[in-house]
C-alpha positions in Angstrom: -16.6 -108.4 -400.2 -20.1 -108.5 -400.8 -22.8 -106.7 -398.7 -26.3 -107.7 -398.5 -29.3 -106.1 -396.6 -28.8 -107.6 -393.1 -25.4 -109.5 -393.0 -22.0 -109.3 -394.6 -20.4 -111.8 -396.6 -16.9 -112.1 -397.5 -15.9 -114.1 -400.6 -12.3 -114.4 -399.9 -12.7 -116.0 -396.6 -15.0 -118.9 -397.9 -13.4 -122.3 -398.6 -14.4 -122.8 -402.1 -12.1 -124.8 -404.7 -10.7 -122.6 -407.4 -12.5 -124.6 -410.2 -15.8 -123.6 -409.0 -15.4 -120.1 -410.1 -14.7 -121.5 -413.8 -17.2 -124.4 -413.7 -20.3 -122.3 -412.6 -20.0 -119.7 -415.4 -19.6 -122.6 -417.8 -22.6 -124.2 -416.6 -24.7 -120.8 -416.8 -23.8 -120.6 -420.5 -23.7 -124.5 -421.6 -25.9 -126.1 -419.3 -28.0 -127.9 -421.5 -28.9 -128.1 -425.0 -31.4 -125.4 -425.2 -28.9 -123.0 -423.2 -26.0 -123.7 -425.5 -28.4 -123.0 -428.5 -29.4 -119.5 -426.8 -25.6 -118.8 -426.3 -24.7 -119.8 -429.8 -27.5 -117.6 -431.2 -26.5 -114.5 -428.9 -22.9 -114.8 -430.0 -24.0 -114.6 -433.7 -26.4 -111.8 -433.0 -23.7 -109.8 -431.2 -21.3 -110.5 -434.1 -23.7 -109.3 -436.5 -24.7 -106.1 -434.6 -21.1 -105.4 -434.2 -20.5 -105.7 -437.9 -23.6 -103.4 -438.6 -22.5 -100.8 -436.2 -19.1 -100.8 -437.8 -20.7 -100.4 -441.2 -22.7 -97.9 -440.2 -20.1 -95.9 -438.4 -18.0 -96.0 -441.8 -21.1 -94.8 -443.9 -21.8 -92.1 -441.7 -18.0 -90.9 -441.4 -17.6 -91.1 -445.2 -20.8 -89.0 -445.7 -19.5 -86.4 -443.1 -16.2 -86.0 -444.5 -17.5 -85.6 -447.9 -20.2 -83.1 -446.7 -17.2 -81.1 -444.9 -14.9 -81.5 -447.9 -17.7 -79.8 -450.2 -18.4 -77.1 -447.7 -14.8 -76.4 -447.4 -14.3 -76.1 -451.1 -17.3 -73.9 -451.3 -15.9 -71.4 -448.5 -12.4 -71.7 -450.2 -13.8 -70.9 -453.6 -16.2 -67.8 -452.3 -13.2 -66.3 -450.1 -10.8 -66.4 -453.3 -13.3 -64.8 -455.5 -14.0 -62.1 -453.0 -10.0 -61.6 -452.6 -9.7 -61.6 -456.4 -12.3 -59.0 -456.7 -11.0 -56.9 -453.8 -7.6 -57.1 -455.5 -8.6 -55.3 -458.5 
Protein backbone atom coordinates (compact mmCIF):
# COMPACT_ATOMS: atom_id res chain seq x y z
CA UNK A 1 0.00 0.00 0.00
CA UNK A 2 1.41 3.37 -1.01
CA UNK A 3 0.09 6.48 0.72
CA UNK A 4 0.34 9.79 -1.08
CA UNK A 5 -0.39 13.19 0.38
CA UNK A 6 -4.12 13.42 -0.30
CA UNK A 7 -5.21 9.99 -1.45
CA UNK A 8 -4.46 6.34 -0.85
CA UNK A 9 -3.46 3.88 -3.57
CA UNK A 10 -3.41 0.15 -3.01
CA UNK A 11 -1.20 -1.49 -5.61
CA UNK A 12 -2.58 -4.95 -4.85
CA UNK A 13 -6.10 -4.00 -5.96
CA UNK A 14 -5.03 -2.56 -9.33
CA UNK A 15 -5.61 -4.77 -12.34
CA UNK A 16 -2.03 -4.78 -13.64
CA UNK A 17 -0.51 -7.71 -15.55
CA UNK A 18 2.36 -9.48 -13.82
CA UNK A 19 4.64 -8.79 -16.79
CA UNK A 20 4.49 -5.05 -16.17
CA UNK A 21 6.49 -5.48 -12.97
CA UNK A 22 9.27 -7.10 -15.02
CA UNK A 23 9.11 -4.96 -18.15
CA UNK A 24 9.14 -1.55 -16.49
CA UNK A 25 12.44 -2.05 -14.60
CA UNK A 26 14.04 -3.45 -17.75
CA UNK A 27 12.86 -0.46 -19.75
CA UNK A 28 14.37 1.85 -17.15
CA UNK A 29 17.81 0.26 -17.40
CA UNK A 30 17.72 -0.84 -21.05
CA UNK A 31 15.46 1.76 -22.66
CA UNK A 32 17.65 3.10 -25.45
CA UNK A 33 21.29 3.01 -26.55
CA UNK A 34 22.59 5.72 -24.25
CA UNK A 35 20.78 4.24 -21.26
CA UNK A 36 22.27 0.81 -21.98
CA UNK A 37 25.74 2.38 -22.12
CA UNK A 38 25.21 4.20 -18.82
CA UNK A 39 23.97 0.97 -17.21
CA UNK A 40 27.01 -0.99 -18.41
CA UNK A 41 29.36 1.78 -17.24
CA UNK A 42 27.63 1.86 -13.85
CA UNK A 43 28.03 -1.91 -13.46
CA UNK A 44 31.74 -1.72 -14.32
CA UNK A 45 32.31 1.19 -11.95
CA UNK A 46 30.46 -0.67 -9.18
CA UNK A 47 32.54 -3.82 -9.77
CA UNK A 48 35.79 -1.83 -9.70
CA UNK A 49 34.69 -0.01 -6.53
CA UNK A 50 33.89 -3.31 -4.84
CA UNK A 51 37.28 -4.77 -5.80
CA UNK A 52 39.10 -1.64 -4.60
CA UNK A 53 37.21 -1.70 -1.31
CA UNK A 54 38.05 -5.37 -0.73
CA UNK A 55 41.70 -4.69 -1.59
CA UNK A 56 41.84 -1.78 0.87
CA UNK A 57 40.22 -3.89 3.59
CA UNK A 58 42.84 -6.59 3.01
CA UNK A 59 45.74 -4.10 3.15
CA UNK A 60 44.40 -2.38 6.26
CA UNK A 61 43.69 -5.64 8.07
CA UNK A 62 47.19 -6.97 7.31
CA UNK A 63 48.68 -3.73 8.63
CA UNK A 64 46.61 -3.84 11.80
CA UNK A 65 47.47 -7.51 12.41
CA UNK A 66 51.20 -6.94 11.92
CA UNK A 67 51.16 -3.87 14.18
CA UNK A 68 49.26 -5.73 16.88
CA UNK A 69 51.63 -8.71 16.65
CA UNK A 70 54.62 -6.38 16.96
CA UNK A 71 53.08 -4.67 19.98
CA UNK A 72 52.20 -8.01 21.54
CA UNK A 73 55.73 -9.34 21.05
CA UNK A 74 57.17 -6.19 22.66
CA UNK A 75 54.81 -6.53 25.62
CA UNK A 76 55.65 -10.22 26.02
CA UNK A 77 59.40 -9.61 25.82
CA UNK A 78 59.14 -6.72 28.30
CA UNK A 79 57.14 -8.77 30.80
CA UNK A 80 59.46 -11.77 30.42
CA UNK A 81 62.48 -9.53 30.95
CA UNK A 82 60.84 -8.06 34.05
CA UNK A 83 60.00 -11.52 35.39
CA UNK A 84 63.55 -12.76 34.88
CA UNK A 85 64.88 -9.68 36.70
CA UNK A 86 62.52 -10.17 39.67
CA UNK A 87 63.17 -13.91 39.80
CA UNK A 88 66.87 -13.40 40.58
